[in-house]
C-alpha positions as CSV (number, residue, x, y, z in Angstrom):
1,M,-76.2,-12.2,-33.3
2,S,-76.4,-11.6,-29.5
3,W,-74.9,-9.0,-27.2
4,L,-73.9,-10.1,-23.7
5,T,-75.1,-8.0,-20.8
6,P,-72.1,-6.4,-19.0
7,R,-71.2,-8.1,-15.7
8,D,-68.1,-8.5,-13.5
9,P,-66.4,-11.8,-14.6
10,Q,-63.9,-11.9,-11.6
11,H,-66.1,-14.3,-9.6
12,A,-66.3,-16.8,-12.4
13,L,-62.6,-16.5,-13.3
14,R,-61.5,-17.3,-9.7
15,D,-64.1,-20.0,-9.0
16,P,-62.0,-22.8,-7.4
17,E,-64.0,-25.6,-9.0
18,R,-63.5,-24.1,-12.5
19,L,-59.8,-23.6,-11.9
20,A,-59.5,-27.2,-10.7
21,A,-61.2,-28.4,-13.9
22,L,-58.8,-26.3,-15.9
23,R,-55.8,-27.9,-14.0
24,R,-57.2,-31.4,-14.7
25,V,-57.0,-31.1,-18.5
26,A,-53.3,-30.3,-18.0
27,L,-52.9,-28.0,-21.1
28,L,-51.7,-24.7,-19.4
29,D,-48.1,-23.8,-20.4
30,T,-47.8,-26.9,-22.7
31,P,-46.1,-26.7,-26.2
32,T,-48.1,-26.1,-29.3
33,E,-49.7,-29.3,-30.9
34,Q,-50.7,-30.0,-34.5
35,T,-54.1,-31.2,-33.4
36,F,-55.1,-27.8,-32.2
37,D,-53.1,-25.9,-34.8
38,R,-55.0,-27.7,-37.6
39,L,-58.4,-26.5,-36.2
40,T,-57.2,-22.8,-35.8
41,R,-55.8,-22.9,-39.4
42,L,-59.0,-24.4,-40.7
43,A,-61.1,-21.8,-38.9
44,S,-58.9,-18.9,-40.2
45,K,-59.1,-20.3,-43.8
46,I,-62.8,-21.2,-43.9
47,L,-64.1,-18.1,-42.2
48,R,-61.5,-15.8,-43.8
49,A,-60.4,-14.4,-40.5
50,P,-56.8,-13.1,-40.1
51,M,-56.6,-14.5,-36.5
52,A,-57.9,-17.7,-34.8
53,L,-57.2,-18.7,-31.2
54,V,-57.7,-21.5,-28.7
55,T,-57.5,-19.8,-25.4
56,L,-57.5,-21.2,-21.8
57,I,-58.5,-18.7,-19.1
58,D,-56.6,-18.9,-15.8
59,A,-57.4,-16.7,-12.8
60,D,-55.3,-13.7,-14.0
61,R,-54.2,-14.5,-17.6
62,Q,-55.2,-16.1,-20.9
63,F,-53.0,-18.8,-22.4
64,F,-53.0,-19.5,-26.1
65,K,-52.8,-23.3,-26.7
66,S,-53.0,-22.5,-30.4
67,S,-52.8,-19.2,-32.3
68,I,-52.9,-18.1,-36.0
69,G,-52.1,-14.6,-37.1
70,L,-51.3,-13.2,-33.7
71,S,-48.7,-10.3,-33.7
72,E,-45.5,-10.2,-31.7
73,P,-44.6,-10.3,-28.9
74,W,-47.8,-12.1,-28.0
75,A,-47.3,-14.9,-30.5
76,S,-44.0,-15.8,-28.8
77,R,-45.2,-15.2,-25.3
78,R,-48.4,-17.3,-26.0
79,E,-50.2,-15.5,-23.2
80,T,-51.6,-12.1,-22.1
81,P,-52.8,-10.6,-18.9
82,I,-56.5,-11.1,-18.2
83,S,-57.0,-7.4,-19.0
84,H,-56.4,-8.3,-22.7
85,A,-59.0,-11.2,-22.8
86,F,-62.4,-10.8,-24.5
87,C,-63.2,-14.4,-23.6
88,Q,-63.2,-13.7,-19.9
89,H,-66.8,-12.6,-20.5
90,E,-67.6,-15.9,-22.1
91,V,-66.3,-17.6,-18.9
92,A,-68.7,-15.4,-16.9
93,S,-71.7,-16.0,-19.0
94,G,-71.1,-19.4,-20.6
95,E,-72.5,-18.0,-23.9
96,P,-70.9,-17.1,-27.2
97,L,-69.5,-13.5,-27.6
98,I,-70.1,-12.0,-31.0
99,I,-68.8,-8.4,-31.6
100,T,-69.0,-6.5,-34.9
101,D,-66.8,-3.5,-33.7
102,A,-65.1,-3.8,-30.3
103,R,-64.2,-0.1,-30.3
104,V,-67.9,0.8,-29.6
105,H,-69.0,-2.4,-27.8
106,P,-70.0,-1.4,-24.2
107,L,-68.5,-4.7,-22.8
108,V,-65.0,-4.5,-24.3
109,R,-64.5,-1.0,-25.7
110,D,-61.9,-0.3,-22.9
111,N,-60.1,-3.6,-23.3
112,R,-56.3,-3.3,-23.9
113,A,-56.5,-5.9,-26.6
114,I,-58.0,-3.4,-29.1
115,P,-54.8,-1.2,-29.3
116,D,-52.2,-3.9,-28.4
117,L,-53.4,-6.9,-30.4
118,G,-55.4,-5.0,-33.1
119,I,-58.7,-6.7,-32.3
120,V,-61.8,-5.0,-33.9
121,A,-64.3,-7.8,-34.8
122,Y,-64.6,-10.8,-32.6
123,A,-66.5,-14.1,-32.5
124,G,-65.9,-16.5,-29.7
125,I,-67.4,-19.8,-28.6
126,P,-66.9,-20.9,-25.0
127,L,-65.1,-24.3,-24.4
128,I,-67.4,-26.0,-21.8
129,T,-66.7,-29.3,-20.1
130,A,-69.3,-32.0,-19.8
131,D,-69.8,-31.0,-16.2
132,G,-70.4,-27.3,-17.1
133,Y,-67.1,-25.6,-16.4
134,V,-65.9,-23.0,-19.0
135,L,-62.2,-23.5,-19.7
136,G,-61.7,-20.8,-22.3
137,S,-62.7,-20.0,-25.8
138,F,-62.3,-20.9,-29.5
139,C,-62.5,-17.6,-31.3
140,I,-61.8,-15.8,-34.7
141,I,-60.7,-12.2,-34.9
142,D,-60.7,-9.5,-37.6
143,T,-58.8,-6.3,-37.6
144,Q,-61.8,-4.5,-39.4
145,P,-65.4,-4.1,-38.3
146,R,-67.3,-7.2,-39.5
147,T,-70.8,-8.5,-39.3
148,W,-70.6,-12.3,-38.7
149,A,-73.0,-14.4,-40.7
150,D,-75.1,-17.1,-39.0
151,E,-73.4,-19.8,-41.1
152,E,-70.0,-18.5,-39.9
153,I,-71.1,-18.7,-36.3
154,A,-72.4,-22.3,-36.9
155,T,-69.1,-23.3,-38.5
156,L,-67.3,-21.8,-35.6
157,K,-69.4,-23.7,-33.1
158,D,-68.7,-27.0,-34.9
159,L,-64.9,-26.3,-34.8
160,A,-65.2,-25.3,-31.1
161,A,-67.0,-28.6,-30.5
162,A,-64.1,-30.4,-32.2
163,V,-61.6,-28.6,-29.9
164,M,-63.6,-29.5,-26.8
165,T,-63.9,-33.1,-28.0
166,E,-60.1,-33.3,-28.3
167,I,-59.8,-31.8,-24.8
168,E,-62.3,-34.2,-23.3
169,L,-60.6,-37.1,-25.0
170,R,-57.3,-36.1,-23.6
171,A,-58.9,-35.7,-20.1
172,A,-60.5,-39.1,-20.4
173,T,-57.2,-40.6,-21.5
174,R,-55.4,-39.0,-18.6
175,A,-58.1,-40.3,-16.2
176,M,-57.7,-43.8,-17.6
177,E,-54.0,-43.6,-17.4
178,R,-54.3,-42.4,-13.8
179,E,-56.7,-45.3,-13.0
180,K,-54.3,-47.7,-14.7
181,E,-51.4,-46.3,-12.7
182,R,-53.5,-46.6,-9.5
183,L,-54.4,-50.3,-10.2
184,E,-50.8,-51.0,-11.1
185,R,-49.7,-49.4,-7.8
186,R,-52.3,-51.5,-5.9
187,V,-50.9,-54.7,-7.6
188,Q,-47.4,-53.6,-6.8
189,E,-48.3,-52.8,-3.2
190,R,-50.0,-56.2,-2.7
191,T,-47.1,-57.9,-4.3
192,A,-44.7,-56.0,-2.2
193,A,-46.7,-56.8,0.9
194,L,-46.6,-60.4,0.1
195,S,-42.9,-60.2,-0.6
196,A,-42.4,-58.3,2.7
197,T,-44.3,-60.9,4.6
198,N,-42.2,-63.6,3.1
199,E,-39.0,-61.7,3.9
200,R,-40.2,-61.1,7.4
201,L,-40.8,-64.7,8.0
202,Q,-37.3,-65.5,6.6
203,R,-35.8,-62.8,8.8
204,E,-37.6,-64.2,11.9
205,L,-36.1,-67.6,11.1
206,V,-32.5,-66.3,11.2
207,Q,-32.9,-63.3,13.5
208,R,-32.0,-65.2,16.7
209,Q,-28.8,-66.4,15.1
210,R,-27.9,-62.9,13.8
211,V,-28.5,-61.4,17.3
212,E,-26.3,-63.9,18.8
213,T,-23.6,-63.2,16.2
214,A,-24.0,-59.5,16.7
215,V,-23.7,-59.7,20.5
216,Q,-20.6,-61.8,20.1
217,A,-19.0,-59.4,17.6
218,S,-19.9,-56.5,19.8
219,E,-18.2,-58.1,22.7
220,E,-15.1,-58.8,20.6
221,R,-15.1,-55.2,19.3
222,F,-15.5,-53.8,22.9
223,R,-12.6,-56.0,24.1
224,I,-10.4,-54.9,21.2
225,L,-11.1,-51.3,21.9
226,F,-10.7,-51.9,25.6
227,E,-7.3,-53.5,25.3
228,H,-5.9,-51.3,22.5
229,S,-7.0,-48.0,23.9
230,P,-4.1,-45.6,24.4
231,D,-5.6,-44.6,27.8
232,A,-5.9,-46.6,30.9
233,I,-9.4,-47.9,31.5
234,L,-10.8,-49.1,34.8
235,L,-14.3,-50.5,35.5
236,I,-15.1,-50.0,39.2
237,D,-18.0,-51.3,41.3
238,P,-18.9,-48.4,43.7
239,H,-21.5,-50.3,45.7
240,D,-19.3,-52.1,48.2
241,P,-20.9,-51.6,51.7
242,K,-17.6,-50.7,53.2
243,G,-17.0,-48.0,50.7
244,Q,-14.1,-49.9,49.1
245,W,-14.8,-49.3,45.5
246,S,-13.5,-52.6,43.8
247,I,-11.9,-52.9,40.4
248,V,-14.0,-55.1,38.2
249,D,-11.8,-55.0,35.0
250,C,-8.9,-53.0,33.6
251,N,-6.8,-53.0,30.4
252,Q,-3.1,-53.5,30.0
253,V,-2.4,-49.7,29.8
254,A,-3.8,-49.4,33.3
255,C,-1.5,-52.2,34.5
256,R,1.6,-50.7,33.0
257,M,0.8,-47.2,34.2
258,N,0.4,-48.4,37.8
259,G,3.0,-51.2,37.7
260,Y,0.7,-54.0,38.7
261,T,-0.5,-57.1,36.8
262,R,-4.1,-57.5,35.8
263,E,-4.5,-60.3,38.3
264,E,-3.2,-58.0,41.1
265,L,-5.7,-55.3,40.3
266,I,-9.0,-57.1,39.5
267,G,-11.0,-57.7,42.7
268,Q,-8.9,-55.3,44.7
269,S,-10.1,-52.1,46.4
270,L,-9.3,-48.8,44.6
271,R,-7.4,-48.1,47.8
272,L,-4.5,-50.1,46.2
273,L,-4.0,-47.2,43.8
274,T,-5.1,-44.3,45.9
275,A,-3.5,-45.3,49.1
276,T,-6.3,-43.8,51.1
277,D,-8.4,-45.4,53.9
278,P,-12.0,-46.3,52.8
279,D,-14.7,-44.0,54.0
280,P,-18.2,-45.3,53.2
281,D,-19.8,-41.8,53.6
282,A,-17.2,-40.2,51.3
283,A,-17.7,-43.0,48.8
284,R,-21.5,-42.5,48.7
285,A,-21.1,-38.7,48.4
286,R,-18.6,-39.2,45.6
287,L,-21.1,-41.6,43.8
288,E,-23.9,-39.1,44.2
289,Q,-21.7,-36.3,42.8
290,L,-21.0,-38.5,39.8
291,R,-24.7,-39.1,39.2
292,Q,-25.5,-35.4,39.3
293,A,-22.5,-34.1,37.3
294,G,-22.5,-36.9,34.7
295,M,-18.6,-36.8,34.6
296,I,-15.8,-35.7,36.9
297,Q,-12.4,-34.7,35.6
298,G,-9.2,-33.8,37.3
299,E,-5.5,-34.5,37.8
300,V,-3.7,-36.5,40.5
301,C,-0.2,-37.6,41.4
302,R,0.2,-41.3,42.2
303,H,3.0,-43.7,43.1
304,R,3.4,-46.8,41.0
305,K,4.1,-50.2,42.6
306,D,7.9,-49.5,42.4
307,G,7.5,-46.1,44.1
308,T,7.9,-44.0,40.9
309,L,5.8,-40.9,41.0
310,V,3.4,-40.5,38.0
311,S,1.1,-37.6,37.0
312,I,-2.3,-38.7,35.8
313,E,-5.2,-36.9,34.1
314,Y,-8.5,-38.8,34.7
315,S,-12.2,-38.7,34.0
316,A,-14.9,-40.7,35.7
317,S,-18.5,-41.3,34.7
318,I,-21.3,-43.8,35.5
319,V,-22.2,-46.5,32.9
320,A,-24.8,-49.3,33.0
321,L,-23.3,-52.6,32.1
322,A,-25.2,-55.9,32.3
323,G,-27.8,-54.4,34.5
324,S,-25.2,-53.0,37.0
325,E,-24.2,-49.5,37.7
326,L,-20.4,-49.2,37.3
327,V,-17.9,-46.3,37.3
328,L,-15.9,-46.0,34.2
329,G,-12.5,-44.5,34.9
330,I,-10.3,-43.3,32.0
331,E,-6.7,-42.2,32.9
332,R,-3.8,-40.8,30.9
333,D,-0.2,-40.6,31.9
334,I,0.8,-36.9,31.6
335,T,4.1,-37.1,33.4
336,A,6.0,-36.2,30.3
337,R,3.7,-33.3,29.6
338,K,4.1,-32.0,33.2
339,Q,7.8,-32.2,32.9
340,A,7.7,-30.4,29.6
341,E,5.5,-27.7,31.1
342,Q,8.0,-27.3,34.0
343,A,10.9,-27.1,31.5
344,L,8.9,-24.5,29.5
345,Q,8.2,-22.5,32.6
346,T,11.9,-22.6,33.5
347,A,12.8,-21.6,29.9
348,R,10.4,-18.7,30.1
349,G,11.9,-17.6,33.4
350,E,15.3,-17.7,31.8
351,A,14.1,-15.8,28.7
352,E,12.5,-13.1,31.0
353,R,15.8,-12.9,32.9
354,L,17.7,-12.4,29.6
355,E,15.2,-9.8,28.5
356,E,15.7,-8.0,31.8
357,L,19.5,-8.2,31.3
358,D,19.0,-6.7,27.8
359,R,16.9,-3.9,29.3
360,L,19.5,-3.2,32.0
361,R,22.2,-3.3,29.4
362,D,20.3,-0.8,27.2
363,Q,19.7,1.4,30.3
364,F,23.4,1.1,31.2
365,I,24.6,2.1,27.7
366,A,22.2,5.0,27.5
367,M,23.1,6.2,31.0
368,V,26.9,5.8,30.4
369,S,26.6,7.5,27.0
370,H,24.7,10.3,28.5
371,D,27.0,10.6,31.5
372,L,30.0,10.5,29.2
373,R,28.6,13.0,26.7
374,T,27.7,15.6,29.3
375,P,31.2,16.1,30.8
376,L,32.8,15.7,27.3
377,T,30.6,18.5,26.0
378,A,31.7,20.8,28.9
379,A,35.3,19.7,28.5
380,R,35.1,20.4,24.7
381,A,33.8,23.9,25.3
382,A,36.5,24.6,27.9
383,L,39.3,23.3,25.6
384,I,38.1,25.5,22.8
385,L,38.5,28.5,25.1
386,L,41.7,27.2,26.4
387,Q,43.0,26.6,22.8
388,T,42.3,30.2,21.9
389,S,44.0,31.4,25.1
390,A,47.0,29.0,24.5
391,R,47.7,30.5,21.1
392,E,48.1,33.9,22.7
393,R,49.8,33.2,26.0
394,H,51.5,29.8,25.8
395,G,54.3,28.2,23.8
396,P,54.1,25.4,21.2
397,D,54.2,22.6,23.7
398,E,51.2,23.8,25.7
399,R,49.2,24.4,22.5
400,A,50.0,20.9,21.3
401,L,48.8,19.4,24.6
402,V,45.5,21.4,24.3
403,D,45.1,20.3,20.6
404,N,45.7,16.7,21.5
405,A,43.1,16.9,24.3
406,R,40.5,18.3,22.0
407,R,41.2,15.7,19.3
408,N,40.7,12.9,21.8
409,I,37.4,14.5,23.0
410,E,36.2,14.4,19.3
411,R,37.2,10.7,19.1
412,L,35.2,10.0,22.3
413,N,32.2,11.8,20.9
414,L,32.3,9.7,17.7
415,L,32.7,6.5,19.7
416,I,29.7,7.5,21.9
417,D,27.6,8.1,18.8
418,D,28.5,4.7,17.4
419,L,27.6,3.0,20.7
420,L,24.2,4.7,20.9
421,T,23.4,3.9,17.3
422,L,24.5,0.3,17.7
423,N,22.3,-0.1,20.8
424,Q,19.3,1.3,19.0
425,F,19.8,-1.1,16.1
426,E,20.0,-4.1,18.4
427,A,16.9,-2.9,20.4
428,G,15.0,-2.3,17.1
429,I,14.1,1.2,18.1
430,L,16.1,3.2,15.6
431,R,13.8,5.4,13.6
432,L,14.6,7.9,10.8
433,D,13.3,11.4,10.6
434,W,12.6,11.7,6.9
435,E,12.8,15.1,5.2
436,P,13.9,16.5,1.8
437,L,17.5,17.5,1.9
438,D,20.6,18.4,-0.2
439,L,23.6,16.2,0.5
440,R,26.0,19.1,0.0
441,A,24.8,20.5,3.4
442,V,25.2,17.1,5.0
443,V,28.8,16.8,3.6
444,A,29.6,20.2,5.0
445,D,28.4,19.3,8.5
446,A,30.4,16.1,8.4
447,M,33.6,17.8,7.3
448,A,33.2,20.4,10.2
449,A,32.8,17.5,12.6
450,V,36.1,15.8,11.6
451,H,38.0,18.9,10.9
452,P,40.1,18.7,14.1
453,L,41.1,15.1,13.2
454,I,42.1,16.1,9.6
455,R,44.1,19.1,10.9
456,E,45.9,16.9,13.4
457,K,47.7,15.0,10.6
458,G,48.1,17.9,8.3
459,Q,45.9,16.2,5.7
460,V,44.2,18.0,2.8
461,L,40.4,17.5,2.4
462,E,39.2,18.2,-1.1
463,V,35.5,18.5,-2.0
464,D,33.9,18.2,-5.5
465,L,30.2,18.9,-5.2
466,S,29.2,21.0,-8.1
467,E,25.5,20.2,-8.6
468,P,22.6,19.9,-6.2
469,L,22.3,16.5,-4.6
470,L,18.6,16.3,-3.7
471,T,17.4,13.2,-1.8
472,E,15.2,12.3,1.2
473,G,16.4,11.0,4.5
474,D,17.5,11.7,8.0
475,S,20.2,14.3,7.8
476,R,21.7,13.5,11.2
477,R,22.1,9.8,10.3
478,L,23.5,10.5,6.9
479,E,26.0,12.9,8.5
480,Q,27.0,10.0,10.9
481,V,27.6,7.8,7.8
482,L,29.9,10.4,6.2
483,V,31.7,11.2,9.5
484,N,32.5,7.5,9.9
485,L,33.8,7.2,6.3
486,L,35.9,10.4,6.7
487,A,37.2,9.2,10.1
488,N,38.1,5.9,8.5
489,A,39.9,7.7,5.6
490,H,41.7,10.0,8.1
491,H,42.9,6.9,10.1
492,H,44.3,5.1,7.1
493,T,45.7,8.1,5.1
494,P,49.3,9.2,5.9
495,T,50.1,12.6,7.3
496,G,50.1,15.4,4.8
497,T,48.3,13.5,2.1
498,R,44.9,14.0,0.4
499,I,41.3,12.9,1.1
500,T,38.7,13.5,-1.6
501,V,35.0,13.8,-1.3
502,S,33.0,13.9,-4.6
503,A,29.5,13.2,-5.8
504,R,27.6,12.9,-9.1
505,V,24.1,12.0,-10.3
506,E,24.0,8.8,-12.2
507,A,21.0,6.7,-13.4
508,G,18.6,8.3,-11.1
509,K,20.9,7.9,-8.0
510,I,23.3,10.0,-6.1
511,L,26.7,8.4,-6.1
512,L,28.9,9.8,-3.2
513,S,32.5,8.7,-2.8
514,V,35.2,9.2,-0.1
515,R,38.7,8.4,-1.5
516,D,41.9,8.1,0.6
517,T,45.6,7.6,-0.3
518,G,46.3,4.9,2.3
519,P,47.7,1.4,1.8
520,G,44.6,-0.1,0.3
521,I,42.5,-3.1,1.3
522,P,43.3,-6.7,0.4
523,P,40.7,-8.3,-1.9
524,D,39.8,-11.0,0.6
525,E,38.9,-8.4,3.2
526,R,36.8,-6.0,1.2
527,E,33.5,-7.6,2.3
528,S,34.4,-8.4,5.9
529,I,35.5,-4.8,6.7
530,F,31.8,-4.0,7.2
531,E,31.5,-6.6,9.9
532,R,31.6,-5.6,13.6
533,F,35.0,-5.2,15.2
534,H,36.8,-6.0,12.0
535,R,40.3,-4.5,11.7
536,L,42.8,-4.8,8.9
537,T,45.7,-5.4,11.3
538,S,46.1,-6.0,15.0
539,A,47.7,-2.6,15.2
540,D,44.8,-0.9,13.6
541,G,43.1,1.5,15.9
542,G,39.4,2.5,16.1
543,S,36.4,0.8,17.6
544,G,35.6,-1.5,14.6
545,L,32.0,-0.3,14.7
546,G,32.0,2.7,12.2
547,L,31.7,0.8,8.9
548,E,29.1,-1.6,10.2
549,I,27.0,1.3,11.4
550,A,27.5,3.1,8.1
551,L,26.3,0.0,6.2
552,S,23.1,-0.4,8.3
553,L,22.2,3.3,8.1
554,V,22.7,3.4,4.3
555,Q,20.4,0.3,3.9
556,L,17.8,2.0,6.0
557,H,17.9,4.8,3.4
558,H,17.3,2.2,0.7
559,G,20.8,2.7,-0.5
560,R,24.0,0.7,-1.1
561,I,27.6,1.0,0.2
562,W,30.7,-0.7,-1.1
563,V,34.5,-0.3,-1.4
564,E,36.9,-0.4,-4.3
565,S,40.6,-0.6,-3.6
566,Q,44.1,-1.4,-5.0
567,L,46.9,-2.4,-2.7
568,G,49.3,0.6,-2.3
569,A,46.9,3.0,-4.1
570,G,44.3,3.7,-1.4
571,A,40.6,2.9,-1.2
572,T,37.4,4.5,-2.3
573,F,34.1,4.0,-0.4
574,Y,31.0,4.6,-2.5
575,V,27.4,5.4,-1.2
576,A,24.5,5.2,-3.6
577,L,21.3,6.8,-2.5
578,P,17.9,7.4,-4.3
579,R,17.7,10.8,-5.9
580,A,14.6,12.9,-5.2
581,V,12.9,14.3,-8.3
582,P,12.9,18.2,-8.2
583,D,9.5,19.9,-7.9
584,T,9.2,21.6,-11.3
585,Q,6.0,23.4,-10.3
586,S,7.6,25.4,-7.5
């Protein structure tokens, strides 16, 4: 038995030549094989060792090509870090490592394999190649202290030699296969070279014919593209000494665009199309500009042969053709586009004019409404004072005149409200001031607003609002809805009759109704009465705006408005609005 002298194995582990030899045997990270597993089982059985391993040592790990008796998870992983490898010391020394009790052995007593893998007694024989590189170890392990007999060590060496023989045979086989592959590749390369030479000779025999065919096909393709291009194409020779750039070729689109035949254009000066006198200096400067810029683009107006004006978008660039420097001109007729742009500009001007008219109309309505409302407010206040004074000092006729004047002022106020609201709807600027509210207060304000009209005809206004009517919305706009409905009922209800306002909570909504005792609405007009300026009869008064405005305002409040009626029995207008849930915590 021998004890190895402690030394740092890192240099040997990371030796590039040793690692290259390890890679050449091509066993790292390969599946288990019966050939190696038979040898480890044989070693475990003959030497009565609970564990037997064939290990290959990489730079920073040990890989188990075969293992018997290894615990999990190491048996499944088939590798450990180099910190768990006893056989790293065999790589460093090239000698067997025989350990009776690893827990007290100075070389491995701190190795993590003792607690993690349960290694106590260890006997390992290095696996050394014919050229002296240590690949790993063939070892047996016991979980108890054990003194290894010389016969056991000898048997272990024989088994390790068998493992190394198998490895060397595999390496030799791989080398032979590689050499065979190399020779086969050489044969293939030589065969391919001969074949390539033969093909090259065949290609050279027909190459001239193919080139000629390709040139002919290219010329045909160019002519097809040239003639069928949607744009006008002109080839121009810019090297005329007199500065008269001459037309070398053109397609049919160029002929149609300019109104000339191809025979009339080819050979002629570009002056035929531009109608400008030739200037050699200007022509040379233009050619130099083309050379520097690469391409020139622009737009120009030109007269066709028949005098028609055409707008043209063009680009010009220099091309080399048949050893000559030519100018390639591409032109497109944009007359229709220019006309469309002009029409669009005119339409935009008309739209701007209409927008300005709408703005002026809005300003006019707002100004007129304001100018009307201000004197009406003053007149209303004066009439209230005059009405009070008339009751005390004047007779019935004078009081009737004052009452009539006040009623007409109220009608004008309602009309102005409708006009302003309608204007805001059409301008898209009407906004609601949302707030929690009780519709009973809104009904009360609306009734106060129409009271002079109701009293005018001696009508009776009944109200049935017994429970709270909580909702959310704009109280001023909802009051406007109710004022319009009450004014409509007042208009169609005979003198001395009854108008009823009632409300109830139903299915999570507030259902408000205004009922009159008028003549009723024909069935075919119950939808159209909400349209602008609709009147039931030609004698019907009013602006024809109130119900349309009421419909729009109710819809803005996420509600619904409709009418039910019977001829001769009056009409009932219904408004359904979302009900607000009371705050039970307050």
